[in-house]
SEMAR-151466 format. One line per field, with one value per residue (C-alpha): x, y, z. Coordinates in steps of 0.5 Angstrom, whole numbers, always signed. Each point is the difference from the previous one (the first is absolute). Layout:
<pts>
u = (X; ...)
v = (Y; ...)
w = (Z; ...)
</pts>
This chain:
<pts>
u = (+3; -3; +3; -2; +0; +1; +3; -1; -1; +6; -1; -2; -1; -4; -5; +1; -6; +3; +7; -3; -4; +6; +4; -6; +0; +8; -1; -5; +4; +5; -4; -7; -1; +2; -5; +0; -2; -1; +1; +2; +3; +2; +3; -5; +2; -3; -4; -1; -8; -1; +4; -4; -7; +2; +2; -6; -5; -2; -1; +3; -4; +2; -1; +2; +5; +5; +7; +7; +0; -8; -3; -5; +2; -3; +2; -2; -1; -1; -5; +2; -4; -2; -4; +2; +7; +2; +7; +3; +7; +1; +4; -7; -2; +7; +5; +6; -2; -6; +5; +4; +8; +1; -6; +2; +0; +0; -1; -7; -2; -6; -3; -7; -2; +2; -4; -6; +1; -1; -6; -3; +1; -3; -6; -1; +0; +7; +4; +5; +6; +7; +4; +6; +5; +5; +1; -2; +1; -1; +4; -6; +1; -8; -2; -4; -4; -1; -3; -5; -2; -2; +6; +1; +8; +0; +5; +1; -6; -4; -1; +1; +7; +0; +3; +6; +7; +1; -5; +1; +4; -6; -4; -1; -6; -3; -7; -3; -7; -3; +5; -4; -3; -1; +8; +0; -5; +4; +6; +6; +6; +5; +4; +7; +8; +2; +3; +3; -2; -3; +5; +8; +5; -4; -6; -6; +3; +8; -1; -6; -1; +5; -4; -6; +3; +3; +6; +6; -3; -7; +2; +2; -6; -5; +4; +0; -8; -1; +3; -5; -5; +3; +0; -7; -2; +3; -3; -7; +1; +6; +2; +8; +1; +6; +4; -5; +2; -5; -3; +4; -3; -3; +2; -2; -7; +2; +1; -7; -3; +4; -3; -7; -2; -1; +5; +4; +6; +3; +5; -4; +2; -2; -7; -1; +3; -5; -6; +2; +2; +7; +1; -6; +2; +7; -2; +3; +3; +6; +2; -1; +1; +0; +3; +0; +3; +6; +4; +6; +3; -6; -5; +1; -3; -8; -1; -4; +5; +3; -7; -2; +7; +0; -7; +2; +6; -4; -3; +6; -2; +6; -2; +3; +0; -1; +1; +2; +6; +5; +4; +6; +0; -6; +4; -3; -7; +3; +0; -8; -2; +1; +4; +1; -1; -1; -1; -5; +4; +3; +4; +3; -6; -2; -4; -6; +0; +1; -6; -4; +1; +0; -6; +3; +7; -3; -4; +6; +5; -5; +0; +7; +1; -6; +4; +7; -3; -5; +4; +2; -5; -6; +4; +1; -8; -2; -2; +3; +2; -3; +4; -1)
v = (-7; +2; -2; +3; -5; +4; -5; +1; -6; -5; +0; -7; -3; +4; +5; +6; -3; -7; +3; +4; -6; -4; +5; +0; -7; +0; +5; -3; -6; +3; +5; -1; +6; +5; +5; -1; +5; -3; +6; -4; +5; +2; +5; +1; -6; -7; -2; +8; -1; -6; +4; +6; -4; -4; +6; +3; -5; +1; -5; -3; +0; -5; +2; -3; +5; -1; -2; +2; -4; +1; -6; +0; +0; +1; +6; +3; +7; +2; +4; +3; +0; +7; -2; +5; -1; -5; -3; -3; -4; +1; -7; -3; +1; +1; -3; -4; -6; -1; -1; -7; +2; -3; +4; +7; +5; +8; +2; -4; +1; +5; +4; -1; -4; +5; +5; -5; -1; +8; +0; -5; +4; +6; -4; -2; +8; +0; +7; -1; -4; -3; -3; -4; -1; -5; -7; +1; -4; +6; +6; +3; +7; -1; +0; -6; +2; +7; -4; -4; +7; +2; +4; -1; -1; +1; -1; +4; -3; +1; -7; -2; -3; -7; -2; +0; +4; -2; +4; +7; +2; +0; +5; +7; +3; -1; +1; +2; +1; -7; -1; -1; +6; -2; -1; +8; +0; -5; -1; -4; -2; -3; -5; -1; +1; +0; +7; -2; +5; -3; -1; +0; -4; +1; -1; -6; -4; +0; -1; -4; -3; -6; -3; +0; -4; +6; -2; +6; +1; +0; +5; +5; -1; +1; +6; +3; -1; +3; +6; +0; -1; +6; +5; -2; +1; +7; +2; -2; +3; +4; -4; -3; -7; -1; +1; +1; -4; -6; +0; -6; -4; -7; +0; +8; -1; +5; +5; -1; +1; +7; +2; -2; -1; +5; -4; +1; -4; -3; -5; -7; -1; +6; -1; -7; +3; +5; -5; -5; +6; -3; +7; -1; -8; +2; +3; -3; -6; -3; -3; +0; -6; +1; -4; -2; -5; +3; +6; +3; +7; +2; -1; +7; +3; +0; -8; -2; -2; +7; +4; -4; +1; +7; +1; -4; +4; +6; -3; -3; -7; -5; -4; -7; -2; -7; -2; -7; +3; +5; +4; +5; +7; -2; +5; +6; -3; +2; +7; -1; -3; -7; -3; -7; -4; -7; -6; -5; -5; -5; -5; -1; -1; +2; +6; -4; -4; +7; +3; -7; +0; +8; +0; -5; +3; +7; -2; -4; +6; +5; -5; +1; +7; +2; -5; +3; +8; -1; -5; +5; +5; -5; -3; +6; +2; -7; -3; -6; -3; -7; -6; -5)
w = (+62; -6; -7; -7; -5; -7; -6; -7; -4; -1; -8; -3; +7; +5; +0; +5; +4; +0; +2; +5; +3; +0; +4; +5; +1; +1; +5; +4; +0; +4; +4; +0; +5; -6; -3; -7; -6; -7; -5; -7; -4; -8; -4; -5; -4; +0; +7; +1; -2; +5; +6; -1; +0; +6; +4; -1; -1; -7; -6; -6; -7; -5; -8; -6; -4; -6; +3; -3; -6; -2; +4; +5; +7; +7; +3; +6; +4; +7; +3; +7; +6; -1; -6; -4; -2; -5; +0; -7; -1; -7; +1; +1; -7; -4; +5; -2; +4; -5; -6; +0; +0; -7; -3; +3; -5; +2; -8; +0; +8; +1; +6; -3; +6; +5; -4; +0; +8; +1; -5; +4; +7; -4; -2; +7; +2; +3; -1; +5; -2; +3; -6; +2; -6; +0; -2; -7; -6; -5; -3; -4; +4; +2; -7; +1; +6; -3; -6; +5; +3; -7; -3; -7; -2; -8; -5; -6; -4; +6; +2; +8; +1; +3; +7; +3; +0; -7; -2; +3; -6; -4; +4; -4; +3; +7; +0; +7; -2; +2; +7; +6; +2; +7; +1; +1; +6; +3; +5; -1; +5; -4; +5; -3; +2; -7; -2; -7; -6; -6; -4; -1; +4; +7; -4; +0; -6; +2; +8; +0; -7; +1; +6; -5; -5; -4; -4; -1; -7; +3; +5; -5; -4; +6; +2; -7; +0; +7; -3; -5; +5; +4; -6; -1; +7; +0; -6; +2; +7; +1; +5; -1; +3; -3; +6; +5; +7; +1; -7; -2; +6; -2; -7; -1; +3; +5; -6; -2; +6; +1; -7; +0; +7; +6; +4; +7; +0; +7; +2; +0; +7; +3; -3; +3; +7; +0; -1; +5; +5; +2; +4; +5; +1; +2; +6; +6; -5; +2; -6; -8; -4; -8; -5; -8; -4; -2; +4; -3; +0; -5; +6; +2; -6; +1; +2; +5; +6; -1; +0; +7; +3; -1; +3; +6; +1; +0; +6; +3; -1; -3; -6; -1; -8; -2; -7; -4; -4; +3; -5; +0; +3; +6; +5; -3; +3; +7; -1; -1; +6; -2; +6; -3; -6; +0; -5; +1; -4; +6; -4; -7; -5; -7; -2; -2; +7; +4; -4; +1; +7; +1; +5; +5; -1; +2; +6; +3; -1; +3; +6; +1; -1; +5; +5; -1; +0; +6; +4; +5; +0; +1; +6; +3; +0; +3; -7; -3; -7; -1; +0; -6)
</pts>
């Protein structure tokens, strides 16, 4: 029996790699003869860089950059095994996890550190980039990133504006003369599933601002400021980002990439699946096990389990999904190749307990899933499930 193990991270508990290892241990407890292939995955958000580096035998480099609130943080970028492609997660430098909950401030938070990561990679000679958008603490439309790369954003007196989404209304002129010239000769793939426009009720501020600490008043101000930012970009470049799908990704940094970088946008999960060669590994596979921390009706919209399940369905391989929390509307998942959804929670417990014990819960659940799924077929083929 060949089983593909391809989970995303269980956020706050396990990385995708840790989750894959836990599932593998559970499978081996039940069925030591199983051939397992571990392909931890991500959808462009946190963990994507680590996944791609591990899958390709690459390396991770750590540098000091400016964090969301202006303090210095240690951030990392990955070099894939081809030694040519650089992977950057903007969350590494500008992520929500870098800001204590009581200090969340999208009016001040900046993407400057993300620009510094790109600059470090350019200095190291890289011209091919995969940029994972997601998990940001920012709502500055990518302005900080562009400033780190030499762009001048000037107010009415010709002075450089400060950092954060609260400053964007001050921009009266965009000066591109010092913008890093190496960017136009490079290639950028943006890995993101977000198709929200930059502004409006479906835009970056209204949809994602509250989870970054924005009050109702902040949301209105941020949306107004992003409107000014979009107006200035249109005047400087002729590119209209206001209603552009994907421009609202990661606090509007998606729009900055669309306007000022040679860029190709792809679903994050599709980028990852290409690199880990899932389609090739599905040959002769009997089962795929995937999962993430929470599964509900929204999982079908580009999340890791759906990308994995759809690829498996195309090869007529069934998918079992494992998760910590099961929400409403999971029935829709069955139309995409998922044959069952299994919560790893095996008795009443708090969220804190579940997160603390996620590894052992996932391992135990994987063992039971395999025992249930393969009992008859293993027996028919002369194999055996292990007894405890």
